[in-house]
OpenMM code with the backbone's topology and positions (N, CA, C; nanometers):
from openmm import Vec3, app, unit

residues = "MET LYS GLY VAL VAL PHE THR GLU PHE PHE GLU MET VAL GLU GLN THR HIS GLY TYR ASP MET VAL ASP ASN LEU ILE MET ASP ASN GLU LEU PRO SER GLY GLY ILE TYR THR THR ILE GLY THR TYR ASP HIS THR GLU MET VAL THR LEU ILE SER ASP LEU SER LYS LYS THR ASP THR SER VAL PRO CYS LEU LEU HIS SER PHE GLY LYS TYR LEU PHE GLY THR PHE LYS LYS GLY TYR PRO MET PHE PHE GLU ILE ALA ASP ASN ALA PHE ASP PHE LEU GLU SER ILE GLU LYS TYR ILE HIS VAL GLU VAL LYS LYS LEU TYR PRO ASP ALA GLU LEU PRO ASN PHE THR THR LYS ARG VAL GLY ASN ASP THR LEU GLU MET ILE TYR HIS SER ASP ARG SER MET SER ASP PHE ALA LEU GLY LEU ILE GLU LYS THR PHE GLU HIS TYR GLY GLU LYS ALA THR ILE GLY ARG ASN PHE LEU ILE GLU ASN GLY SER LYS VAL GLN PHE VAL ILE LYS LYS ILE VAL VAL".split()
positions = [
    Vec3(4.2695, 0.3304, -10.9428),
    Vec3(4.1583, 0.2463, -10.9040),
    Vec3(4.0424, 0.2783, -10.9983),
    Vec3(3.9765, 0.1746, -11.0469),
    Vec3(3.8681, 0.1942, -11.1424),
    Vec3(3.7480, 0.2611, -11.0756),
    Vec3(3.6808, 0.3428, -11.1520),
    Vec3(3.5675, 0.4193, -11.1029),
    Vec3(3.4533, 0.3348, -11.0511),
    Vec3(3.4379, 0.2137, -11.1058),
    Vec3(3.3299, 0.1271, -11.0586),
    Vec3(3.3439, 0.0991, -10.9090),
    Vec3(3.4667, 0.0955, -10.8597),
    Vec3(3.4879, 0.0725, -10.7165),
    Vec3(3.4319, 0.1908, -10.6370),
    Vec3(3.4521, 0.3120, -10.6868),
    Vec3(3.4009, 0.4309, -10.6190),
    Vec3(3.2489, 0.4392, -10.6275),
    Vec3(3.1945, 0.4151, -10.7464),
    Vec3(3.0491, 0.4265, -10.7614),
    Vec3(2.9787, 0.3212, -10.6765),
    Vec3(3.0344, 0.2022, -10.6695),
    Vec3(2.9739, 0.0975, -10.5871),
    Vec3(2.9924, 0.1262, -10.4382),
    Vec3(3.1027, 0.1868, -10.4023),
    Vec3(3.1220, 0.2268, -10.2627),
    Vec3(3.0116, 0.3239, -10.2218),
    Vec3(2.9840, 0.4231, -10.3062),
    Vec3(2.8788, 0.5180, -10.2740),
    Vec3(2.7415, 0.4509, -10.2703),
    Vec3(2.7198, 0.3530, -10.3567),
    Vec3(2.5932, 0.2774, -10.3525),
    Vec3(2.5781, 0.2070, -10.2178),
    Vec3(2.6860, 0.1430, -10.1729),
    Vec3(2.6815, 0.0735, -10.0440),
    Vec3(2.6567, 0.1726, -9.9307),
    Vec3(2.7275, 0.2853, -9.9330),
    Vec3(2.7109, 0.3854, -9.8278),
    Vec3(2.5672, 0.4380, -9.8275),
    Vec3(2.5117, 0.4631, -9.9455),
    Vec3(2.3737, 0.5121, -9.9524),
    Vec3(2.2759, 0.4089, -9.8964),
    Vec3(2.2963, 0.2813, -9.9292),
    Vec3(2.2077, 0.1758, -9.8789),
    Vec3(2.2163, 0.1605, -9.7272),
    Vec3(2.3371, 0.1763, -9.6724),
    Vec3(2.3551, 0.1512, -9.5296),
    Vec3(2.3419, 0.2756, -9.4427),
    Vec3(2.3723, 0.3940, -9.4988),
    Vec3(2.3736, 0.5156, -9.4175),
    Vec3(2.2950, 0.6315, -9.4779),
    Vec3(2.2401, 0.6137, -9.5970),
    Vec3(2.1590, 0.7174, -9.6589),
    Vec3(2.2381, 0.8105, -9.7495),
    Vec3(2.1619, 0.8801, -9.8338),
    Vec3(2.2234, 0.9698, -9.9320),
    Vec3(2.2970, 1.0858, -9.8649),
    Vec3(2.2462, 1.1327, -9.7534),
    Vec3(2.3127, 1.2448, -9.6859),
    Vec3(2.4567, 1.2103, -9.6487),
    Vec3(2.4800, 1.0858, -9.6100),
    Vec3(2.6168, 1.0441, -9.5758),
    Vec3(2.7062, 1.0502, -9.6994),
    Vec3(2.6555, 1.0049, -9.8137),
    Vec3(2.7323, 1.0123, -9.9382),
    Vec3(2.7668, 1.1583, -9.9670),
    Vec3(2.6676, 1.2427, -9.9581),
    Vec3(2.6881, 1.3860, -9.9837),
    Vec3(2.7914, 1.4435, -9.8866),
    Vec3(2.7807, 1.4076, -9.7582),
    Vec3(2.8766, 1.4570, -9.6590),
    Vec3(3.0187, 1.4102, -9.6885),
    Vec3(3.0336, 1.2854, -9.7299),
    Vec3(3.1673, 1.2339, -9.7625),
    Vec3(3.2301, 1.3142, -9.8761),
    Vec3(3.1501, 1.3459, -9.9750),
    Vec3(3.2016, 1.4217, -10.0901),
    Vec3(3.2315, 1.5665, -10.0496),
    Vec3(3.1407, 1.6269, -9.9780),
    Vec3(3.1542, 1.7689, -9.9439),
    Vec3(3.2615, 1.7939, -9.8369),
    Vec3(3.2813, 1.6996, -9.7472),
    Vec3(3.3734, 1.7203, -9.6350),
    Vec3(3.5191, 1.6868, -9.6672),
    Vec3(3.5456, 1.6402, -9.7879),
    Vec3(3.6815, 1.6002, -9.8240),
    Vec3(3.7249, 1.6695, -9.9520),
    Vec3(3.8504, 1.7057, -9.9561),
    Vec3(3.9063, 1.7657, -10.0770),
    Vec3(3.9579, 1.6531, -10.1655),
    Vec3(3.8736, 1.6112, -10.2578),
    Vec3(3.9062, 1.5005, -10.3473),
    Vec3(3.9507, 1.5562, -10.4816),
    Vec3(4.0641, 1.5111, -10.5333),
    Vec3(4.1103, 1.5609, -10.6641),
    Vec3(4.0059, 1.5475, -10.7750),
    Vec3(3.9219, 1.4440, -10.7669),
    Vec3(3.8183, 1.4234, -10.8683),
    Vec3(3.6957, 1.5093, -10.8419),
    Vec3(3.6908, 1.5728, -10.7268),
    Vec3(3.5714, 1.6476, -10.6884),
    Vec3(3.4589, 1.5560, -10.6432),
    Vec3(3.4903, 1.4268, -10.6289),
    Vec3(3.3870, 1.3300, -10.5896),
    Vec3(3.2985, 1.2887, -10.7050),
    Vec3(3.3456, 1.3153, -10.8261),
    Vec3(3.2694, 1.2792, -10.9461),
    Vec3(3.3415, 1.1624, -11.0132),
    Vec3(3.2731, 1.0477, -11.0169),
    Vec3(3.3354, 0.9253, -11.0691),
    Vec3(3.2480, 0.8634, -11.1767),
    Vec3(3.3144, 0.8121, -11.2802),
    Vec3(3.2445, 0.7304, -11.3798),
    Vec3(3.2946, 0.5876, -11.3623),
    Vec3(3.2134, 0.4909, -11.3970),
    Vec3(3.2515, 0.3516, -11.3749),
    Vec3(3.3768, 0.3136, -11.4520),
    Vec3(3.3990, 0.3722, -11.5681),
    Vec3(3.5156, 0.3336, -11.6485),
    Vec3(3.6373, 0.4232, -11.6256),
    Vec3(3.6204, 0.5300, -11.5490),
    Vec3(3.7321, 0.6193, -11.5203),
    Vec3(3.8329, 0.5535, -11.4275),
    Vec3(3.9489, 0.6148, -11.4160),
    Vec3(4.0536, 0.5677, -11.3255),
    Vec3(4.0880, 0.6820, -11.2312),
    Vec3(4.0950, 0.6496, -11.1018),
    Vec3(4.1167, 0.7511, -11.0000),
    Vec3(4.2224, 0.7031, -10.9015),
    Vec3(4.2869, 0.7975, -10.8370),
    Vec3(4.3901, 0.7661, -10.7399),
    Vec3(4.3286, 0.6935, -10.6211),
    Vec3(4.3888, 0.5847, -10.5821),
    Vec3(4.3340, 0.5048, -10.4714),
    Vec3(4.3342, 0.5809, -10.3394),
    Vec3(4.4147, 0.6869, -10.3304),
    Vec3(4.4153, 0.7646, -10.2062),
    Vec3(4.2798, 0.8322, -10.1822),
    Vec3(4.2032, 0.8535, -10.2884),
    Vec3(4.0682, 0.9076, -10.2695),
    Vec3(3.9813, 0.8071, -10.1949),
    Vec3(3.9958, 0.6787, -10.2267),
    Vec3(3.9189, 0.5765, -10.1562),
    Vec3(3.9633, 0.5695, -10.0107),
    Vec3(4.0927, 0.5802, -9.9875),
    Vec3(4.1443, 0.5804, -9.8503),
    Vec3(4.0830, 0.6969, -9.7728),
    Vec3(4.0784, 0.8134, -9.8346),
    Vec3(4.0193, 0.9319, -9.7712),
    Vec3(3.8725, 0.9084, -9.7388),
    Vec3(3.7975, 0.8557, -9.8345),
    Vec3(3.6544, 0.8337, -9.8154),
    Vec3(3.6267, 0.7307, -9.7059),
    Vec3(3.7004, 0.6208, -9.7095),
    Vec3(3.6788, 0.5159, -9.6097),
    Vec3(3.7207, 0.5649, -9.4708),
    Vec3(3.8294, 0.6382, -9.4639),
    Vec3(3.8738, 0.6917, -9.3349),
    Vec3(3.7700, 0.7873, -9.2771),
    Vec3(3.7146, 0.8722, -9.3618),
    Vec3(3.6138, 0.9661, -9.3138),
    Vec3(3.4857, 0.8926, -9.2737),
    Vec3(3.4442, 0.7935, -9.3523),
    Vec3(3.3266, 0.7150, -9.3166),
    Vec3(3.3487, 0.6444, -9.1826),
    Vec3(3.4701, 0.5988, -9.1609),
    Vec3(3.5036, 0.5342, -9.0341),
    Vec3(3.4803, 0.6298, -8.9172),
    Vec3(3.5263, 0.7514, -8.9323),
    Vec3(3.5079, 0.8523, -8.8263),
    Vec3(3.3611, 0.8872, -8.8070),
    Vec3(3.2914, 0.9031, -8.9180),
    Vec3(3.1515, 0.9462, -8.9114),
    Vec3(3.0601, 0.8369, -8.8550),
    Vec3(3.0968, 0.7109, -8.8714),
    Vec3(3.0106, 0.6006, -8.8274),
    Vec3(3.0658, 0.5255, -8.7073),
    Vec3(3.1845, 0.5640, -8.6627),
    Vec3(3.2504, 0.4948, -8.5524),
    Vec3(3.2648, 0.3447, -8.5830),
    Vec3(3.3014, 0.3170, -8.7081),
    Vec3(3.3255, 0.1806, -8.7549),
    Vec3(3.4695, 0.1740, -8.8017),
    Vec3(3.5404, 0.0694, -8.7647),
    Vec3(3.6819, 0.0607, -8.8009),
    Vec3(3.7004, 0.0513, -8.9528),
    Vec3(3.8127, 0.1014, -8.9990),
    Vec3(3.8461, 0.0926, -9.1416),
    Vec3(3.8500, -0.0538, -9.1873),
    Vec3(3.9163, -0.1454, -9.1127),
    Vec3(3.9146, -0.2854, -9.1559),
    Vec3(3.7730, -0.3420, -9.1700),
    Vec3(3.6851, -0.3062, -9.0788),
    Vec3(3.5464, -0.3541, -9.0861),
    Vec3(3.4760, -0.2991, -9.2099),
    Vec3(3.4980, -0.1719, -9.2401),
    Vec3(3.4376, -0.1114, -9.3587),
    Vec3(3.4904, -0.1749, -9.4868),
    Vec3(3.6212, -0.1974, -9.4927),
    Vec3(3.6789, -0.2615, -9.6115),
    Vec3(3.6237, -0.4025, -9.6296),
    Vec3(3.6132, -0.4763, -9.5201),
    Vec3(3.5589, -0.6124, -9.5237),
    Vec3(3.4149, -0.6102, -9.5759),
    Vec3(3.3341, -0.5217, -9.5217),
    Vec3(3.1945, -0.5105, -9.5658),
    Vec3(3.1858, -0.4712, -9.7126),
    Vec3(3.2733, -0.3807, -9.7535),
    Vec3(3.2723, -0.3382, -9.8935),
    Vec3(3.3123, -0.4519, -9.9862),
    Vec3(3.4096, -0.5336, -9.9457),
    Vec3(3.4466, -0.6499, -10.0267),
    Vec3(3.3280, -0.7434, -10.0464),
    Vec3(3.2544, -0.7678, -9.9389),
    Vec3(3.1361, -0.8537, -9.9481),
    Vec3(3.0305, -0.7908, -10.0396),
    Vec3(3.0121, -0.6614, -10.0263),
    Vec3(2.9147, -0.5902, -10.1084),
    Vec3(2.9533, -0.5960, -10.2561),
    Vec3(3.0802, -0.5686, -10.2854),
    Vec3(3.1244, -0.5603, -10.4241),
    Vec3(3.1192, -0.6954, -10.4947),
    Vec3(3.1273, -0.8037, -10.4171),
    Vec3(3.1142, -0.9369, -10.4773),
    Vec3(2.9839, -0.9452, -10.5563),
    Vec3(2.8748, -0.8945, -10.4982),
    Vec3(2.7451, -0.8991, -10.5669),
    Vec3(2.7467, -0.8228, -10.6978),
    Vec3(2.8161, -0.7112, -10.7000),
    Vec3(2.8289, -0.6324, -10.8222),
    Vec3(2.9054, -0.7103, -10.9280),
    Vec3(3.0159, -0.7720, -10.8864),
    Vec3(3.0953, -0.8519, -10.9803),
    Vec3(3.0139, -0.9691, -11.0339),
    Vec3(2.9382, -1.0318, -10.9476),
    Vec3(2.8576, -1.1483, -10.9868),
    Vec3(2.7532, -1.1094, -11.0918),
    Vec3(2.6888, -0.9937, -11.0721),
    Vec3(2.5881, -0.9473, -11.1686),
    Vec3(2.6521, -0.8994, -11.2981),
    Vec3(2.7620, -0.8257, -11.2853),
    Vec3(2.8229, -0.7645, -11.4030),
    Vec3(2.9098, -0.8573, -11.4859),
    Vec3(2.9627, -0.9616, -11.4232),
    Vec3(3.0548, -1.0517, -11.4923),
    Vec3(3.0219, -1.1971, -11.4608),
    Vec3(2.9008, -1.2426, -11.4943),
    Vec3(2.8611, -1.3795, -11.4586),
    Vec3(2.9502, -1.4864, -11.5210),
    Vec3(3.0120, -1.4550, -11.6349),
    Vec3(3.0972, -1.5530, -11.7024),
    Vec3(3.2174, -1.5932, -11.6172),
    Vec3(3.2637, -1.5049, -11.5296),
    Vec3(3.3766, -1.5385, -11.4430),
    Vec3(3.3385, -1.6474, -11.3430),
    Vec3(3.2131, -1.6505, -11.3042),
    Vec3(3.1677, -1.7465, -11.2032),
    Vec3(3.1276, -1.8793, -11.2649),
    Vec3(3.1030, -1.8789, -11.3952),
    Vec3(3.0613, -2.0002, -11.4637),
    Vec3(3.1788, -2.0929, -11.4947),
    Vec3(3.3010, -2.0411, -11.4887),
    Vec3(3.4161, -2.1240, -11.5249),
    Vec3(3.4612, -2.2156, -11.4122),
    Vec3(3.4083, -2.1938, -11.2917),
    Vec3(3.4519, -2.2739, -11.1773),
    Vec3(3.3322, -2.3442, -11.1144),
    Vec3(3.3578, -2.4660, -11.0653),
    Vec3(3.2531, -2.5438, -10.9997),
    Vec3(3.2560, -2.5302, -10.8484),
    Vec3(3.3634, -2.4716, -10.7971),
    Vec3(3.3770, -2.4598, -10.6523),
    Vec3(3.4637, -2.3385, -10.6187),
    Vec3(3.4646, -2.3048, -10.4905),
    Vec3(3.5354, -2.1834, -10.4463),
    Vec3(3.6856, -2.1895, -10.4728),
    Vec3(3.7498, -2.3034, -10.4464),
    Vec3(3.8941, -2.3123, -10.4693),
    Vec3(3.9276, -2.2895, -10.6160),
    Vec3(3.8519, -2.3544, -10.7058),
    Vec3(3.8776, -2.3361, -10.8491),
    Vec3(3.8589, -2.1894, -10.8889),
    Vec3(3.7570, -2.1261, -10.8318),
    Vec3(3.7339, -1.9856, -10.8630),
    Vec3(3.8499, -1.8991, -10.8141),
    Vec3(3.8901, -1.9190, -10.6899),
    Vec3(4.0000, -1.8380, -10.6351),
    Vec3(4.1286, -1.8589, -10.7143),
    Vec3(4.1516, -1.9815, -10.7604),
    Vec3(4.2709, -2.0081, -10.8422),
    Vec3(4.2612, -1.9435, -10.9798),
    Vec3(4.1404, -1.9117, -11.0240),
    Vec3(4.1235, -1.8526, -11.1573),
    Vec3(4.1416, -1.7005, -11.1571),
    Vec3(4.1497, -1.6400, -11.0407),
    Vec3(4.1557, -1.4931, -11.0357),
    Vec3(4.2744, -1.4405, -11.1147),
    Vec3(4.3927, -1.4881, -11.0832),
    Vec3(4.5129, -1.4350, -11.1483),
    Vec3(4.5286, -1.4886, -11.2907),
    Vec3(4.4939, -1.6157, -11.3104),
    Vec3(4.5172, -1.6808, -11.4403),
    Vec3(4.4135, -1.6459, -11.5462),
    Vec3(4.2926, -1.6103, -11.5032),
    Vec3(4.1868, -1.5856, -11.6004),
    Vec3(4.1175, -1.4500, -11.5784),
    Vec3(4.0644, -1.4285, -11.4593),
    Vec3(3.9830, -1.3095, -11.4351),
    Vec3(4.0643, -1.1814, -11.4538),
    Vec3(4.1801, -1.1724, -11.3902),
    Vec3(4.2603, -1.0502, -11.4038),
    Vec3(4.3107, -1.0318, -11.5468),
    Vec3(4.3341, -1.1396, -11.6189),
    Vec3(4.3735, -1.1296, -11.7599),
    Vec3(4.2605, -1.0652, -11.8401),
    Vec3(4.1377, -1.1110, -11.8154),
    Vec3(4.0224, -1.0559, -11.8865),
    Vec3(3.9951, -0.9108, -11.8458),
    Vec3(4.0102, -0.8808, -11.7179),
    Vec3(3.9905, -0.7430, -11.6713),
    Vec3(4.0905, -0.6502, -11.7393),
    Vec3(4.2153, -0.6950, -11.7523),
    Vec3(4.3184, -0.6124, -11.8173),
    Vec3(4.2867, -0.5885, -11.9652),
    Vec3(4.2187, -0.6841, -12.0290),
    Vec3(4.1776, -0.6641, -12.1675),
    Vec3(4.0741, -0.5521, -12.1759),
    Vec3(3.9815, -0.5496, -12.0801),
    Vec3(3.8772, -0.4479, -12.0779),
    Vec3(3.9295, -0.3128, -12.0299),
    Vec3(4.0168, -0.3178, -11.9287),
    Vec3(4.0682, -0.1963, -11.8648),
    Vec3(4.2199, -0.2070, -11.8537),
    Vec3(4.2933, -0.1763, -11.9603),
    Vec3(4.4389, -0.1920, -11.9593),
    Vec3(4.5095, -0.1126, -11.8493),
    Vec3(4.4480, -0.0047, -11.8036),
    Vec3(4.5116, 0.0767, -11.7008),
    Vec3(4.4730, 0.0345, -11.5583),
    Vec3(4.3958, -0.0722, -11.5450),
    Vec3(4.3545, -0.1187, -11.4119),
    Vec3(4.4769, -0.1642, -11.3328),
    Vec3(4.4823, -0.1204, -11.2076),
    Vec3(4.5902, -0.1614, -11.1172),
    Vec3(4.5313, -0.2642, -11.0209),
    Vec3(4.5599, -0.3892, -11.0468),
    Vec3(4.4979, -0.4986, -10.9727),
    Vec3(4.5942, -0.5574, -10.8705),
    Vec3(4.5395, -0.6100, -10.7619),
    Vec3(4.6266, -0.6814, -10.6684),
    Vec3(4.6742, -0.8106, -10.7344),
    Vec3(4.7758, -0.8690, -10.6787),
    Vec3(4.8287, -0.9955, -10.7285),
    Vec3(4.7906, -1.1061, -10.6309),
    Vec3(4.7479, -1.2194, -10.6846),
    Vec3(4.7140, -1.3353, -10.6025),
    Vec3(4.7913, -1.4560, -10.6515),
    Vec3(4.8601, -1.5217, -10.5601),
    Vec3(4.9290, -1.6461, -10.5890),
    Vec3(4.8608, -1.7534, -10.5063),
    Vec3(4.8288, -1.8655, -10.5688),
    Vec3(4.7600, -1.9719, -10.4956),
    Vec3(4.8403, -2.1008, -10.4994),
    Vec3(4.8215, -2.1805, -10.3942),
    Vec3(4.8875, -2.3106, -10.3866),
    Vec3(4.7973, -2.4047, -10.3080),
    Vec3(4.7636, -2.5174, -10.3691),
    Vec3(4.6842, -2.6191, -10.2995),
    Vec3(4.7744, -2.6947, -10.2032),
    Vec3(4.7244, -2.7094, -10.0833),
    Vec3(4.7949, -2.7860, -9.9804),
    Vec3(4.6977, -2.8960, -9.9373),
    Vec3(4.6914, -3.0001, -10.0149),
    Vec3(4.5942, -3.1058, -9.9901),
    Vec3(4.4608, -3.0721, -10.0540),
    Vec3(4.3651, -3.1622, -10.0370),
    Vec3(4.2339, -3.1450, -10.0997),
    Vec3(4.1493, -3.0373, -10.0339),
    Vec3(4.1770, -3.0094, -9.9064),
    Vec3(4.0894, -2.9194, -9.8327),
    Vec3(4.1533, -2.7861, -9.7929),
    Vec3(4.2750, -2.7597, -9.8392),
    Vec3(4.3438, -2.6365, -9.7980),
    Vec3(4.4045, -2.5651, -9.9192),
    Vec3(4.3841, -2.4349, -9.9213),
    Vec3(4.4407, -2.3497, -10.0255),
    Vec3(4.5140, -2.2348, -9.9575),
    Vec3(4.6388, -2.2137, -9.9964),
    Vec3(4.7126, -2.0970, -9.9521),
    Vec3(4.7020, -1.9925, -10.0628),
    Vec3(4.6682, -1.8734, -10.0231),
    Vec3(4.6508, -1.7661, -10.1202),
    Vec3(4.7293, -1.6445, -10.0701),
    Vec3(4.8229, -1.5991, -10.1507),
    Vec3(4.9023, -1.4818, -10.1150),
    Vec3(4.8438, -1.3610, -10.1874),
    Vec3(4.8056, -1.2614, -10.1089),
    Vec3(4.7561, -1.1341, -10.1600),
    Vec3(4.8728, -1.0356, -10.1550),
    Vec3(4.8947, -0.9640, -10.2652),
    Vec3(5.0001, -0.8632, -10.2665),
    Vec3(4.9483, -0.7399, -10.3384),
    Vec3(4.9497, -0.6276, -10.2666),
    Vec3(4.9085, -0.5003, -10.3241),
    Vec3(4.9632, -0.3873, -10.2381),
    Vec3(5.0186, -0.2871, -10.3015),
    Vec3(5.0677, -0.1710, -10.2292),
    Vec3(4.9539, -0.0953, -10.1598),
    Vec3(4.8298, -0.1259, -10.1954),
    Vec3(4.7141, -0.0584, -10.1358),
    Vec3(4.6769, -0.1154, -9.9993),
    Vec3(4.7316, -0.2298, -9.9637),
    Vec3(4.7097, -0.2891, -9.8307),
    Vec3(4.5613, -0.2993, -9.7958),
    Vec3(4.4856, -0.3665, -9.8831),
    Vec3(4.3416, -0.3801, -9.8612),
    Vec3(4.3019, -0.5270, -9.8451),
    Vec3(4.3769, -0.5987, -9.7626),
    Vec3(4.3471, -0.7413, -9.7463),
    Vec3(4.2126, -0.7646, -9.6785),
    Vec3(4.1638, -0.6676, -9.6007),
    Vec3(4.0302, -0.6823, -9.5417),
    Vec3(3.9237, -0.6844, -9.6513),
    Vec3(3.9444, -0.6045, -9.7535),
    Vec3(3.8568, -0.6028, -9.8703),
    Vec3(3.8611, -0.7391, -9.9400),
    Vec3(3.9832, -0.7916, -9.9596),
    Vec3(3.9994, -0.9227, -10.0227),
    Vec3(3.9316, -1.0315, -9.9393),
    Vec3(3.9436, -1.0229, -9.8075),
    Vec3(3.8803, -1.1211, -9.7194),
    Vec3(3.7293, -1.1232, -9.7402),
    Vec3(3.6675, -1.0069, -9.7518),
    Vec3(3.5238, -1.0011, -9.7781),
    Vec3(3.4865, -1.0688, -9.9084),
    Vec3(3.5667, -1.0453, -10.0118),
    Vec3(3.5427, -1.1104, -10.1411),
    Vec3(3.5586, -1.2622, -10.1310),
    Vec3(3.6598, -1.3074, -10.0591),
    Vec3(3.6832, -1.4512, -10.0427),
    Vec3(3.5661, -1.5160, -9.9690),
    Vec3(3.5211, -1.4527, -9.8620),
    Vec3(3.4087, -1.5081, -9.7857),
    Vec3(3.2835, -1.5200, -9.8724),
    Vec3(3.2552, -1.4184, -9.9515),
    Vec3(3.1379, -1.4234, -10.0389),
    Vec3(3.1542, -1.5285, -10.1493),
    Vec3(3.2775, -1.5560, -10.1886),
    Vec3(3.3015, -1.6612, -10.2871),
    Vec3(3.2521, -1.7948, -10.2327),
    Vec3(3.2840, -1.8229, -10.1084),
    Vec3(3.2390, -1.9488, -10.0486),
    Vec3(3.0874, -1.9533, -10.0355),
    Vec3(3.0263, -1.8428, -9.9985),
    Vec3(2.8799, -1.8372, -9.9920),
    Vec3(2.8196, -1.8643, -10.1294),
    Vec3(2.8772, -1.8028, -10.2319),
    Vec3(2.8263, -1.8202, -10.3678),
    Vec3(2.8252, -1.9669, -10.4094),
    Vec3(2.9312, -2.0380, -10.3764),
    Vec3(2.9401, -2.1785, -10.4157),
    Vec3(2.8778, -2.2720, -10.3122),
    Vec3(2.8139, -2.2185, -10.2097),
    Vec3(2.7463, -2.3001, -10.1090),
    Vec3(2.8422, -2.3834, -10.0264),
    Vec3(2.9615, -2.3303, -10.0055),
    Vec3(3.0638, -2.4016, -9.9289),
    Vec3(3.0973, -2.3231, -9.8029),
    Vec3(3.1634, -2.3908, -9.7104),
    Vec3(3.2073, -2.3267, -9.5868),
    Vec3(3.3582, -2.3465, -9.5734),
    Vec3(3.4217, -2.2488, -9.5081),
    Vec3(3.5665, -2.2569, -9.4899),
    Vec3(3.6075, -2.1736, -9.3691),
    Vec3(3.7211, -2.2089, -9.3143),
    Vec3(3.7862, -2.1203, -9.2182),
    Vec3(3.8967, -2.0489, -9.2950),
    Vec3(3.9152, -1.9227, -9.2623),
    Vec3(4.0132, -1.8425, -9.3351),
    Vec3(4.1060, -1.7787, -9.2329),
    Vec3(4.2311, -1.8239, -9.2336),
    Vec3(4.3325, -1.7642, -9.1481),
    Vec3(4.4111, -1.6617, -9.2275),
    Vec3(4.4686, -1.5669, -9.1565),
    Vec3(4.5418, -1.4612, -9.2257),
    Vec3(4.6729, -1.4354, -9.1534),
    Vec3(4.7819, -1.4358, -9.2297),
    Vec3(4.9153, -1.4058, -9.1783),
    Vec3(4.9707, -1.2870, -9.2554),
    Vec3(5.0082, -1.1822, -9.1831),
    Vec3(5.0637, -1.0632, -9.2476),
    Vec3(5.2121, -1.0883, -9.2744),
    Vec3(5.2469, -1.1017, -9.4017),
    Vec3(5.3851, -1.1281, -9.4403),
    Vec3(5.4673, -0.9995, -9.4432),
    Vec3(5.4005, -0.8898, -9.4660),
    Vec3(5.4619, -0.7569, -9.4555),
    Vec3(5.3731, -0.6793, -9.3591),
    Vec3(5.4354, -0.6173, -9.2615),
    Vec3(5.3622, -0.5554, -9.1502),
    Vec3(5.2536, -0.4580, -9.1933),
    Vec3(5.2760, -0.3818, -9.3000),
    Vec3(5.1770, -0.2824, -9.3423),
    Vec3(5.0570, -0.3447, -9.4139),
    Vec3(5.0558, -0.4768, -9.4286),
    Vec3(4.9429, -0.5448, -9.4908),
    Vec3(4.9472, -0.5494, -9.6416),
    Vec3(5.0581, -0.5098, -9.7008),
    Vec3(5.0660, -0.5124, -9.8471),
    Vec3(5.0883, -0.6537, -9.9010),
    Vec3(5.1309, -0.7451, -9.8147),
    Vec3(5.1465, -0.8851, -9.8551),
    Vec3(5.0928, -0.9726, -9.7418),
    Vec3(4.9889, -1.0485, -9.7745),
    Vec3(4.9180, -1.1265, -9.6742),
    Vec3(4.8948, -1.2673, -9.7261),
    Vec3(4.9139, -1.3640, -9.6383),
    Vec3(4.8860, -1.5037, -9.6717),
    Vec3(4.7517, -1.5408, -9.6101),
    Vec3(4.6606, -1.5878, -9.6946),
    Vec3(4.5354, -1.6449, -9.6475),
    Vec3(4.5511, -1.7965, -9.6496),
    Vec3(4.5173, -1.8618, -9.5411),
    Vec3(4.5154, -2.0080, -9.5362),
    Vec3(4.3691, -2.0468, -9.5243),
    Vec3(4.3188, -2.1069, -9.6308),
    Vec3(4.1756, -2.1335, -9.6428),
    Vec3(4.1532, -2.2841, -9.6354),
    Vec3(4.0751, -2.3264, -9.5359),
    Vec3(4.0468, -2.4697, -9.5166),
    Vec3(3.8981, -2.4920, -9.5336),
    Vec3(3.8633, -2.5788, -9.6293),
    Vec3(3.7228, -2.6115, -9.6502),
    Vec3(3.6710, -2.6891, -9.5313),
    Vec3(3.5473, -2.6606, -9.4975),
    Vec3(3.4777, -2.7359, -9.3935),
    Vec3(3.3800, -2.8267, -9.4654),
    Vec3(3.3960, -2.9548, -9.4479),
    Vec3(3.3087, -3.0507, -9.5130),
    Vec3(3.1969, -3.0858, -9.4137),
    Vec3(3.0732, -3.0627, -9.4593),
    Vec3(2.9589, -3.0924, -9.3723),
    Vec3(2.8811, -3.2116, -9.4203),
] * unit.nanometer
topology = app.Topology()
chain = topology.addChain("A")
for resn in residues:
    res = topology.addResidue(resn, chain)
    for name in ("N", "CA", "C"):
        topology.addAtom(name, app.Element.getBySymbol(name[0]), res)
């Protein structure tokens, strides 16, 4: 997992729970990295699992809720750091369809060792998009947060259904229906 995910996670935790919480997360867990992350470094995703699990215990907030919130938070970071990705699409569906075909291709050019989830999309009519998320990290709640913020970014509304195709959450189908107002 790229270090930017860790550094942004700590930024979110500091904004929502203060610096002491960040310090406690680092000090209370035996992290192979020692809790020292650079944005371009690569770290084992189990460190993120450890950090989120501990934050869940410390804040009495469910892991799915934390992942969802983090996905929404990280969208803002992506938007600021990679505005060109958002300029290629005029709407949320076009953007979501560009993730695998364009965005992940460009990310791999910048970070060849990045381990990215896989997204397969299929239009089902003008107002419905099926999106299959596949990742051994089982972070579909994180993906859901990113998807929701995508619609906010483009000023659109949608309902998002989720079907777990593999019980552990490593493969999930999102059924996204635009709401026309």
